[in-house]
Jmol script that loads the backbone (N, CA, C; Angstrom):
load data "model"
ATOM      1  N   MET A   1     120.152 -90.750 -49.994  1.00  0.00           N
ATOM      2  CA  MET A   1     120.933 -91.889 -49.530  1.00  0.00           C
ATOM      3  C   MET A   1     121.848 -92.325 -50.675  1.00  0.00           C
ATOM      4  N   ASP A   2     123.069 -92.687 -50.326  1.00  0.00           N
ATOM      5  CA  ASP A   2     124.024 -93.068 -51.365  1.00  0.00           C
ATOM      6  C   ASP A   2     123.794 -94.508 -51.835  1.00  0.00           C
ATOM      7  N   ARG A   3     124.355 -94.792 -52.990  1.00  0.00           N
ATOM      8  CA  ARG A   3     124.169 -96.097 -53.628  1.00  0.00           C
ATOM      9  C   ARG A   3     124.616 -97.253 -52.738  1.00  0.00           C
ATOM     10  N   LYS A   4     125.765 -97.110 -52.099  1.00  0.00           N
ATOM     11  CA  LYS A   4     126.298 -98.180 -51.259  1.00  0.00           C
ATOM     12  C   LYS A   4     125.333 -98.515 -50.118  1.00  0.00           C
ATOM     13  N   SER A   5     124.759 -97.513 -49.513  1.00  0.00           N
ATOM     14  CA  SER A   5     123.800 -97.728 -48.416  1.00  0.00           C
ATOM     15  C   SER A   5     122.538 -98.417 -48.917  1.00  0.00           C
ATOM     16  N   ILE A   6     122.071 -98.001 -50.079  1.00  0.00           N
ATOM     17  CA  ILE A   6     120.862 -98.614 -50.653  1.00  0.00           C
ATOM     18  C   ILE A   6     121.100-100.091 -50.931  1.00  0.00           C
ATOM     19  N   VAL A   7     122.239-100.398 -51.537  1.00  0.00           N
ATOM     20  CA  VAL A   7     122.567-101.799 -51.838  1.00  0.00           C
ATOM     21  C   VAL A   7     122.710-102.597 -50.548  1.00  0.00           C
ATOM     22  N   ARG A   8     123.321-102.007 -49.518  1.00  0.00           N
ATOM     23  CA  ARG A   8     123.477-102.707 -48.240  1.00  0.00           C
ATOM     24  C   ARG A   8     122.110-103.001 -47.619  1.00  0.00           C
ATOM     25  N   ILE A   9     121.194-102.047 -47.703  1.00  0.00           N
ATOM     26  CA  ILE A   9     119.867-102.212 -47.106  1.00  0.00           C
ATOM     27  C   ILE A   9     119.011-103.196 -47.903  1.00  0.00           C
ATOM     28  N   LEU A  10     118.980-103.034 -49.213  1.00  0.00           N
ATOM     29  CA  LEU A  10     118.094-103.871 -50.036  1.00  0.00           C
ATOM     30  C   LEU A  10     118.723-105.181 -50.476  1.00  0.00           C
ATOM     31  N   SER A  11     120.013-105.218 -50.675  1.00  0.00           N
ATOM     32  CA  SER A  11     120.822-106.357 -51.119  1.00  0.00           C
ATOM     33  C   SER A  11     120.993-106.355 -52.642  1.00  0.00           C
ATOM     34  N   SER A  12     122.153-106.810 -53.026  1.00  0.00           N
ATOM     35  CA  SER A  12     122.483-106.908 -54.459  1.00  0.00           C
ATOM     36  C   SER A  12     121.538-107.873 -55.167  1.00  0.00           C
ATOM     37  N   GLU A  13     121.223-108.969 -54.483  1.00  0.00           N
ATOM     38  CA  GLU A  13     120.345-109.986 -55.083  1.00  0.00           C
ATOM     39  C   GLU A  13     118.965-109.421 -55.391  1.00  0.00           C
ATOM     40  N   ARG A  14     118.433-108.621 -54.482  1.00  0.00           N
ATOM     41  CA  ARG A  14     117.101-108.047 -54.686  1.00  0.00           C
ATOM     42  C   ARG A  14     117.122-107.023 -55.825  1.00  0.00           C
ATOM     43  N   LEU A  15     118.202-106.275 -55.928  1.00  0.00           N
ATOM     44  CA  LEU A  15     118.276-105.228 -56.952  1.00  0.00           C
ATOM     45  C   LEU A  15     118.673-105.751 -58.328  1.00  0.00           C
ATOM     46  N   ALA A  16     119.271-106.937 -58.375  1.00  0.00           N
ATOM     47  CA  ALA A  16     119.795-107.470 -59.637  1.00  0.00           C
ATOM     48  C   ALA A  16     118.783-107.481 -60.783  1.00  0.00           C
ATOM     49  N   PRO A  17     117.551-107.961 -60.603  1.00  0.00           N
ATOM     50  CA  PRO A  17     116.615-107.976 -61.733  1.00  0.00           C
ATOM     51  C   PRO A  17     116.286-106.561 -62.241  1.00  0.00           C
ATOM     52  N   TYR A  18     116.233-105.604 -61.328  1.00  0.00           N
ATOM     53  CA  TYR A  18     115.928-104.229 -61.721  1.00  0.00           C
ATOM     54  C   TYR A  18     117.099-103.611 -62.482  1.00  0.00           C
ATOM     55  N   LEU A  19     118.303-103.892 -62.012  1.00  0.00           N
ATOM     56  CA  LEU A  19     119.488-103.386 -62.704  1.00  0.00           C
ATOM     57  C   LEU A  19     119.618-104.022 -64.088  1.00  0.00           C
ATOM     58  N   LYS A  20     119.327-105.299 -64.165  1.00  0.00           N
ATOM     59  CA  LYS A  20     119.384-105.989 -65.467  1.00  0.00           C
ATOM     60  C   LYS A  20     118.373-105.385 -66.434  1.00  0.00           C
ATOM     61  N   ARG A  21     117.181-105.153 -65.948  1.00  0.00           N
ATOM     62  CA  ARG A  21     116.105-104.588 -66.783  1.00  0.00           C
ATOM     63  C   ARG A  21     116.464-103.199 -67.302  1.00  0.00           C
ATOM     64  N   HIS A  22     117.235-102.451 -66.512  1.00  0.00           N
ATOM     65  CA  HIS A  22     117.559-101.067 -66.876  1.00  0.00           C
ATOM     66  C   HIS A  22     119.035-100.899 -67.230  1.00  0.00           C
ATOM     67  N   ASN A  23     119.640-101.973 -67.747  1.00  0.00           N
ATOM     68  CA  ASN A  23     121.031-101.935 -68.223  1.00  0.00           C
ATOM     69  C   ASN A  23     121.984-101.282 -67.221  1.00  0.00           C
ATOM     70  N   CYS A  24     121.846-101.702 -65.967  1.00  0.00           N
ATOM     71  CA  CYS A  24     122.704-101.247 -64.863  1.00  0.00           C
ATOM     72  C   CYS A  24     122.562 -99.757 -64.540  1.00  0.00           C
ATOM     73  N   ASP A  25     121.478 -99.130 -65.000  1.00  0.00           N
ATOM     74  CA  ASP A  25     121.212 -97.731 -64.627  1.00  0.00           C
ATOM     75  C   ASP A  25     120.591 -97.758 -63.228  1.00  0.00           C
ATOM     76  N   PHE A  26     121.404 -97.412 -62.246  1.00  0.00           N
ATOM     77  CA  PHE A  26     120.988 -97.537 -60.849  1.00  0.00           C
ATOM     78  C   PHE A  26     119.770 -96.679 -60.536  1.00  0.00           C
ATOM     79  N   GLU A  27     119.755 -95.447 -60.998  1.00  0.00           N
ATOM     80  CA  GLU A  27     118.636 -94.543 -60.705  1.00  0.00           C
ATOM     81  C   GLU A  27     117.321 -95.087 -61.273  1.00  0.00           C
ATOM     82  N   LYS A  28     117.350 -95.554 -62.508  1.00  0.00           N
ATOM     83  CA  LYS A  28     116.136 -96.137 -63.113  1.00  0.00           C
ATOM     84  C   LYS A  28     115.717 -97.406 -62.386  1.00  0.00           C
ATOM     85  N   ALA A  29     116.697 -98.212 -61.987  1.00  0.00           N
ATOM     86  CA  ALA A  29     116.393 -99.456 -61.273  1.00  0.00           C
ATOM     87  C   ALA A  29     115.708 -99.144 -59.938  1.00  0.00           C
ATOM     88  N   ILE A  30     116.209 -98.139 -59.225  1.00  0.00           N
ATOM     89  CA  ILE A  30     115.607 -97.765 -57.938  1.00  0.00           C
ATOM     90  C   ILE A  30     114.206 -97.194 -58.147  1.00  0.00           C
ATOM     91  N   GLU A  31     114.008 -96.389 -59.165  1.00  0.00           N
ATOM     92  CA  GLU A  31     112.666 -95.860 -59.449  1.00  0.00           C
ATOM     93  C   GLU A  31     111.703 -96.998 -59.777  1.00  0.00           C
ATOM     94  N   HIS A  32     112.163 -97.974 -60.539  1.00  0.00           N
ATOM     95  CA  HIS A  32     111.349 -99.149 -60.872  1.00  0.00           C
ATOM     96  C   HIS A  32     111.009 -99.917 -59.592  1.00  0.00           C
ATOM     97  N   TYR A  33     112.005-100.094 -58.726  1.00  0.00           N
ATOM     98  CA  TYR A  33     111.800-100.792 -57.450  1.00  0.00           C
ATOM     99  C   TYR A  33     110.742-100.068 -56.620  1.00  0.00           C
ATOM    100  N   LYS A  34     110.841 -98.749 -56.523  1.00  0.00           N
ATOM    101  CA  LYS A  34     109.874 -97.965 -55.749  1.00  0.00           C
ATOM    102  C   LYS A  34     108.480 -98.032 -56.388  1.00  0.00           C
ATOM    103  N   SER A  35     108.426 -98.030 -57.693  1.00  0.00           N
ATOM    104  CA  SER A  35     107.125 -98.167 -58.370  1.00  0.00           C
ATOM    105  C   SER A  35     106.498 -99.516 -58.069  1.00  0.00           C
ATOM    106  N   ASN A  36     107.329-100.540 -58.045  1.00  0.00           N
ATOM    107  CA  ASN A  36     106.836-101.880 -57.729  1.00  0.00           C
ATOM    108  C   ASN A  36     106.262-101.926 -56.311  1.00  0.00           C
ATOM    109  N   ILE A  37     106.906-101.235 -55.373  1.00  0.00           N
ATOM    110  CA  ILE A  37     106.391-101.170 -54.003  1.00  0.00           C
ATOM    111  C   ILE A  37     105.031-100.477 -53.989  1.00  0.00           C
ATOM    112  N   ARG A  38     104.907 -99.364 -54.717  1.00  0.00           N
ATOM    113  CA  ARG A  38     103.623 -98.646 -54.749  1.00  0.00           C
ATOM    114  C   ARG A  38     102.518 -99.510 -55.358  1.00  0.00           C
ATOM    115  N   ILE A  39     102.831-100.239 -56.397  1.00  0.00           N
ATOM    116  CA  ILE A  39     101.845-101.128 -57.017  1.00  0.00           C
ATOM    117  C   ILE A  39     101.452-102.228 -56.025  1.00  0.00           C
ATOM    118  N   SER A  40     102.443-102.819 -55.361  1.00  0.00           N
ATOM    119  CA  SER A  40     102.169-103.870 -54.373  1.00  0.00           C
ATOM    120  C   SER A  40     101.295-103.338 -53.249  1.00  0.00           C
ATOM    121  N   GLU A  41     101.579-102.131 -52.785  1.00  0.00           N
ATOM    122  CA  GLU A  41     100.782-101.528 -51.715  1.00  0.00           C
ATOM    123  C   GLU A  41      99.323-101.378 -52.127  1.00  0.00           C
ATOM    124  N   SER A  42      99.082-101.105 -53.402  1.00  0.00           N
ATOM    125  CA  SER A  42      97.706-100.904 -53.854  1.00  0.00           C
ATOM    126  C   SER A  42      96.885-102.185 -53.776  1.00  0.00           C
ATOM    127  N   PHE A  43      97.556-103.342 -53.780  1.00  0.00           N
ATOM    128  CA  PHE A  43      96.848-104.613 -53.691  1.00  0.00           C
ATOM    129  C   PHE A  43      96.570-105.040 -52.255  1.00  0.00           C
ATOM    130  N   TYR A  44      97.225-104.411 -51.288  1.00  0.00           N
ATOM    131  CA  TYR A  44      97.113-104.846 -49.903  1.00  0.00           C
ATOM    132  C   TYR A  44      95.663-104.906 -49.396  1.00  0.00           C
ATOM    133  N   PRO A  45      94.830-103.868 -49.592  1.00  0.00           N
ATOM    134  CA  PRO A  45      93.451-103.965 -49.083  1.00  0.00           C
ATOM    135  C   PRO A  45      92.687-105.157 -49.664  1.00  0.00           C
ATOM    136  N   LEU A  46      92.870-105.424 -50.952  1.00  0.00           N
ATOM    137  CA  LEU A  46      92.188-106.551 -51.581  1.00  0.00           C
ATOM    138  C   LEU A  46      92.697-107.878 -51.010  1.00  0.00           C
ATOM    139  N   ILE A  47      94.002-108.003 -50.854  1.00  0.00           N
ATOM    140  CA  ILE A  47      94.573-109.226 -50.302  1.00  0.00           C
ATOM    141  C   ILE A  47      94.074-109.441 -48.873  1.00  0.00           C
ATOM    142  N   ALA A  48      93.994-108.365 -48.084  1.00  0.00           N
ATOM    143  CA  ALA A  48      93.505-108.474 -46.703  1.00  0.00           C
ATOM    144  C   ALA A  48      92.056-108.962 -46.685  1.00  0.00           C
ATOM    145  N   LEU A  49      91.222-108.422 -47.566  1.00  0.00           N
ATOM    146  CA  LEU A  49      89.821-108.860 -47.633  1.00  0.00           C
ATOM    147  C   LEU A  49      89.711-110.319 -48.061  1.00  0.00           C
ATOM    148  N   ILE A  50      90.502-110.708 -49.041  1.00  0.00           N
ATOM    149  CA  ILE A  50      90.476-112.099 -49.499  1.00  0.00           C
ATOM    150  C   ILE A  50      90.913-113.030 -48.370  1.00  0.00           C
ATOM    151  N   GLU A  51      91.954-112.649 -47.639  1.00  0.00           N
ATOM    152  CA  GLU A  51      92.452-113.481 -46.541  1.00  0.00           C
ATOM    153  C   GLU A  51      91.395-113.658 -45.454  1.00  0.00           C
ATOM    154  N   VAL A  52      90.745-112.575 -45.051  1.00  0.00           N
ATOM    155  CA  VAL A  52      89.705-112.657 -44.025  1.00  0.00           C
ATOM    156  C   VAL A  52      88.522-113.473 -44.535  1.00  0.00           C
ATOM    157  N   GLY A  53      88.102-113.204 -45.755  1.00  0.00           N
ATOM    158  CA  GLY A  53      86.982-113.946 -46.328  1.00  0.00           C
ATOM    159  C   GLY A  53      87.269-115.428 -46.462  1.00  0.00           C
ATOM    160  N   LEU A  54      88.471-115.765 -46.913  1.00  0.00           N
ATOM    161  CA  LEU A  54      88.850-117.175 -47.048  1.00  0.00           C
ATOM    162  C   LEU A  54      88.884-117.859 -45.690  1.00  0.00           C
ATOM    163  N   ARG A  55      89.507-117.198 -44.712  1.00  0.00           N
ATOM    164  CA  ARG A  55      89.587-117.771 -43.364  1.00  0.00           C
ATOM    165  C   ARG A  55      88.188-117.985 -42.784  1.00  0.00           C
ATOM    166  N   ASN A  56      87.318-116.993 -42.923  1.00  0.00           N
ATOM    167  CA  ASN A  56      85.955-117.126 -42.402  1.00  0.00           C
ATOM    168  C   ASN A  56      85.180-118.214 -43.125  1.00  0.00           C
ATOM    169  N   ASN A  57      85.376-118.324 -44.438  1.00  0.00           N
ATOM    170  CA  ASN A  57      84.680-119.359 -45.198  1.00  0.00           C
ATOM    171  C   ASN A  57      85.181-120.754 -44.821  1.00  0.00           C
ATOM    172  N   ILE A  58      86.476-120.892 -44.616  1.00  0.00           N
ATOM    173  CA  ILE A  58      87.017-122.189 -44.179  1.00  0.00           C
ATOM    174  C   ILE A  58      86.424-122.557 -42.819  1.00  0.00           C
ATOM    175  N   ASN A  59      86.388-121.588 -41.905  1.00  0.00           N
ATOM    176  CA  ASN A  59      85.796-121.841 -40.590  1.00  0.00           C
ATOM    177  C   ASN A  59      84.333-122.266 -40.728  1.00  0.00           C
ATOM    178  N   HIS A  60      83.594-121.578 -41.581  1.00  0.00           N
ATOM    179  CA  HIS A  60      82.175-121.911 -41.796  1.00  0.00           C
ATOM    180  C   HIS A  60      82.029-123.336 -42.346  1.00  0.00           C
ATOM    181  N   GLN A  61      82.846-123.670 -43.334  1.00  0.00           N
ATOM    182  CA  GLN A  61      82.763-124.995 -43.937  1.00  0.00           C
ATOM    183  C   GLN A  61      83.127-126.093 -42.928  1.00  0.00           C
ATOM    184  N   LEU A  62      84.146-125.863 -42.118  1.00  0.00           N
ATOM    185  CA  LEU A  62      84.528-126.848 -41.105  1.00  0.00           C
ATOM    186  C   LEU A  62      83.443-126.982 -40.041  1.00  0.00           C
ATOM    187  N   ALA A  63      82.845-125.866 -39.629  1.00  0.00           N
ATOM    188  CA  ALA A  63      81.755-125.912 -38.641  1.00  0.00           C
ATOM    189  C   ALA A  63      80.574-126.698 -39.203  1.00  0.00           C
ATOM    190  N   GLU A  64      80.268-126.490 -40.467  1.00  0.00           N
ATOM    191  CA  GLU A  64      79.166-127.244 -41.100  1.00  0.00           C
ATOM    192  C   GLU A  64      79.512-128.727 -41.199  1.00  0.00           C
ATOM    193  N   HIS A  65      80.724-129.023 -41.648  1.00  0.00           N
ATOM    194  CA  HIS A  65      81.122-130.408 -41.844  1.00  0.00           C
ATOM    195  C   HIS A  65      81.120-131.180 -40.519  1.00  0.00           C
ATOM    196  N   PHE A  66      81.677-130.570 -39.469  1.00  0.00           N
ATOM    197  CA  PHE A  66      81.769-131.252 -38.174  1.00  0.00           C
ATOM    198  C   PHE A  66      80.588-130.954 -37.254  1.00  0.00           C
ATOM    199  N   LYS A  67      79.617-130.187 -37.793  1.00  0.00           N
ATOM    200  CA  LYS A  67      78.377-129.869 -37.077  1.00  0.00           C
ATOM    201  C   LYS A  67      78.636-129.249 -35.705  1.00  0.00           C
ATOM    202  N   SER A  68      79.597-128.333 -35.677  1.00  0.00           N
ATOM    203  CA  SER A  68      79.934-127.660 -34.416  1.00  0.00           C
ATOM    204  C   SER A  68      80.734-126.396 -34.705  1.00  0.00           C
ATOM    205  N   GLU A  69      80.397-125.334 -33.995  1.00  0.00           N
ATOM    206  CA  GLU A  69      81.193-124.112 -34.091  1.00  0.00           C
ATOM    207  C   GLU A  69      82.593-124.353 -33.530  1.00  0.00           C
ATOM    208  N   ASN A  70      82.704-125.301 -32.626  1.00  0.00           N
ATOM    209  CA  ASN A  70      84.001-125.680 -32.056  1.00  0.00           C
ATOM    210  C   ASN A  70      84.537-126.921 -32.754  1.00  0.00           C
ATOM    211  N   TRP A  71      84.545-126.905 -34.080  1.00  0.00           N
ATOM    212  CA  TRP A  71      84.970-128.041 -34.892  1.00  0.00           C
ATOM    213  C   TRP A  71      86.360-128.538 -34.520  1.00  0.00           C
ATOM    214  N   PHE A  72      87.209-127.642 -34.028  1.00  0.00           N
ATOM    215  CA  PHE A  72      88.582-127.996 -33.663  1.00  0.00           C
ATOM    216  C   PHE A  72      88.626-128.904 -32.438  1.00  0.00           C
ATOM    217  N   ASP A  73      87.500-129.004 -31.683  1.00  0.00           N
ATOM    218  CA  ASP A  73      87.408-129.917 -30.539  1.00  0.00           C
ATOM    219  C   ASP A  73      86.752-131.245 -30.918  1.00  0.00           C
ATOM    220  N   SER A  74      86.272-131.331 -32.127  1.00  0.00           N
ATOM    221  CA  SER A  74      85.555-132.523 -32.587  1.00  0.00           C
ATOM    222  C   SER A  74      86.490-133.736 -32.630  1.00  0.00           C
ATOM    223  N   THR A  75      86.024-134.840 -32.094  1.00  0.00           N
ATOM    224  CA  THR A  75      86.798-136.083 -32.117  1.00  0.00           C
ATOM    225  C   THR A  75      87.124-136.475 -33.552  1.00  0.00           C
ATOM    226  N   GLU A  76      86.142-136.323 -34.439  1.00  0.00           N
ATOM    227  CA  GLU A  76      86.363-136.658 -35.852  1.00  0.00           C
ATOM    228  C   GLU A  76      87.483-135.813 -36.443  1.00  0.00           C
ATOM    229  N   PHE A  77      87.514-134.521 -36.123  1.00  0.00           N
ATOM    230  CA  PHE A  77      88.567-133.635 -36.618  1.00  0.00           C
ATOM    231  C   PHE A  77      89.922-134.063 -36.054  1.00  0.00           C
ATOM    232  N   ILE A  78      89.976-134.300 -34.761  1.00  0.00           N
ATOM    233  CA  ILE A  78      91.229-134.656 -34.095  1.00  0.00           C
ATOM    234  C   ILE A  78      91.807-135.953 -34.667  1.00  0.00           C
ATOM    235  N   GLN A  79      90.928-136.867 -35.082  1.00  0.00           N
ATOM    236  CA  GLN A  79      91.392-138.148 -35.627  1.00  0.00           C
ATOM    237  C   GLN A  79      92.005-138.020 -37.016  1.00  0.00           C
ATOM    238  N   ILE A  80      91.668-136.975 -37.751  1.00  0.00           N
ATOM    239  CA  ILE A  80      92.161-136.881 -39.129  1.00  0.00           C
ATOM    240  C   ILE A  80      93.318-135.899 -39.307  1.00  0.00           C
ATOM    241  N   VAL A  81      93.666-135.160 -38.262  1.00  0.00           N
ATOM    242  CA  VAL A  81      94.754-134.196 -38.407  1.00  0.00           C
ATOM    243  C   VAL A  81      96.028-134.702 -37.736  1.00  0.00           C
ATOM    244  N   SER A  82      97.120-134.061 -38.084  1.00  0.00           N
ATOM    245  CA  SER A  82      98.413-134.477 -37.523  1.00  0.00           C
ATOM    246  C   SER A  82      98.611-133.858 -36.143  1.00  0.00           C
ATOM    247  N   GLY A  83      99.572-134.401 -35.424  1.00  0.00           N
ATOM    248  CA  GLY A  83      99.933-133.854 -34.122  1.00  0.00           C
ATOM    249  C   GLY A  83     100.370-132.399 -34.241  1.00  0.00           C
ATOM    250  N   PHE A  84     101.063-132.071 -35.331  1.00  0.00           N
ATOM    251  CA  PHE A  84     101.500-130.703 -35.565  1.00  0.00           C
ATOM    252  C   PHE A  84     100.298-129.761 -35.626  1.00  0.00           C
ATOM    253  N   GLN A  85      99.267-130.168 -36.350  1.00  0.00           N
ATOM    254  CA  GLN A  85      98.077-129.326 -36.478  1.00  0.00           C
ATOM    255  C   GLN A  85      97.343-129.181 -35.145  1.00  0.00           C
ATOM    256  N   ILE A  86      97.278-130.257 -34.384  1.00  0.00           N
ATOM    257  CA  ILE A  86      96.649-130.188 -33.060  1.00  0.00           C
ATOM    258  C   ILE A  86      97.435-129.219 -32.171  1.00  0.00           C
ATOM    259  N   ASP A  87      98.765-129.311 -32.248  1.00  0.00           N
ATOM    260  CA  ASP A  87      99.601-128.390 -31.464  1.00  0.00           C
ATOM    261  C   ASP A  87      99.362-126.942 -31.872  1.00  0.00           C
ATOM    262  N   ARG A  88      99.199-126.693 -33.161  1.00  0.00           N
ATOM    263  CA  ARG A  88      98.952-125.323 -33.634  1.00  0.00           C
ATOM    264  C   ARG A  88      97.625-124.794 -33.103  1.00  0.00           C
ATOM    265  N   VAL A  89      96.589-125.622 -33.126  1.00  0.00           N
ATOM    266  CA  VAL A  89      95.282-125.209 -32.592  1.00  0.00           C
ATOM    267  C   VAL A  89      95.401-124.960 -31.092  1.00  0.00           C
ATOM    268  N   THR A  90      96.081-125.852 -30.392  1.00  0.00           N
ATOM    269  CA  THR A  90      96.254-125.698 -28.942  1.00  0.00           C
ATOM    270  C   THR A  90      96.995-124.404 -28.621  1.00  0.00           C
ATOM    271  N   ASN A  91      98.067-124.127 -29.340  1.00  0.00           N
ATOM    272  CA  ASN A  91      98.839-122.906 -29.100  1.00  0.00           C
ATOM    273  C   ASN A  91      98.023-121.652 -29.410  1.00  0.00           C
ATOM    274  N   ALA A  92      97.253-121.696 -30.473  1.00  0.00           N
ATOM    275  CA  ALA A  92      96.398-120.543 -30.811  1.00  0.00           C
ATOM    276  C   ALA A  92      95.368-120.304 -29.712  1.00  0.00           C
ATOM    277  N   ARG A  93      94.770-121.368 -29.221  1.00  0.00           N
ATOM    278  CA  ARG A  93      93.775-121.229 -28.148  1.00  0.00           C
ATOM    279  C   ARG A  93      94.410-120.672 -26.878  1.00  0.00           C
ATOM    280  N   LYS A  94      95.623-121.113 -26.556  1.00  0.00           N
ATOM    281  CA  LYS A  94      96.313-120.593 -25.373  1.00  0.00           C
ATOM    282  C   LYS A  94      96.549-119.089 -25.504  1.00  0.00           C
ATOM    283  N   LYS A  95      96.955-118.663 -26.686  1.00  0.00           N
ATOM    284  CA  LYS A  95      97.206-117.239 -26.905  1.00  0.00           C
ATOM    285  C   LYS A  95      95.934-116.413 -26.718  1.00  0.00           C
ATOM    286  N   ILE A  96      94.815-116.986 -27.083  1.00  0.00           N
ATOM    287  CA  ILE A  96      93.544-116.277 -26.959  1.00  0.00           C
ATOM    288  C   ILE A  96      93.028-116.317 -25.524  1.00  0.00           C
ATOM    289  N   LEU A  97      93.121-117.473 -24.896  1.00  0.00           N
ATOM    290  CA  LEU A  97      92.495-117.676 -23.593  1.00  0.00           C
ATOM    291  C   LEU A  97      93.340-117.270 -22.400  1.00  0.00           C
ATOM    292  N   ILE A  98      94.641-117.326 -22.511  1.00  0.00           N
ATOM    293  CA  ILE A  98      95.508-117.031 -21.375  1.00  0.00           C
ATOM    294  C   ILE A  98      96.124-115.642 -21.577  1.00  0.00           C
ATOM    295  N   PRO A  99      95.743-114.691 -20.710  1.00  0.00           N
ATOM    296  CA  PRO A  99      96.321-113.345 -20.866  1.00  0.00           C
ATOM    297  C   PRO A  99      97.823-113.371 -20.588  1.00  0.00           C
ATOM    298  N   LYS A 100      98.550-112.554 -21.328  1.00  0.00           N
ATOM    299  CA  LYS A 100      99.987-112.472 -21.124  1.00  0.00           C
ATOM    300  C   LYS A 100     100.292-111.709 -19.854  1.00  0.00           C
ATOM    301  N   ILE A 101     101.294-112.182 -19.153  1.00  0.00           N
ATOM    302  CA  ILE A 101     101.730-111.512 -17.931  1.00  0.00           C
ATOM    303  C   ILE A 101     102.602-110.331 -18.346  1.00  0.00           C
ATOM    304  N   ARG A 102     102.238-109.164 -17.871  1.00  0.00           N
ATOM    305  CA  ARG A 102     102.987-107.962 -18.225  1.00  0.00           C
ATOM    306  C   ARG A 102     103.843-107.524 -17.046  1.00  0.00           C
ATOM    307  N   ASN A 103     105.022-107.074 -17.375  1.00  0.00           N
ATOM    308  CA  ASN A 103     105.928-106.564 -16.322  1.00  0.00           C
ATOM    309  C   ASN A 103     105.581-105.152 -15.947  1.00  0.00           C
TER     310      ASN A 103
END
end "model"
wireframe off; spacefill off
backbone 0.3
color backbone group
């Protein structure tokens, strides 16, 4: 792929730090960019595990605090959260409970 296409796809702003680091050597900057992607990819499994573990632990703590597995229905919970948060819980429940109509 030619340089112009790469810059159009990735953007000048995204490539700028890499070009600066490599004194405007485009090939070295792109290799550095690709290496950074490979390094980032290696962290994905760990980040996914942390995200699931954190979410499950938050759910566990809320269930314990509100003494209910359905803590999101608790009057005490509803009284302390914002309307935005209630809407988010309601929308999430709808997505789970109401099957999507398929054409």
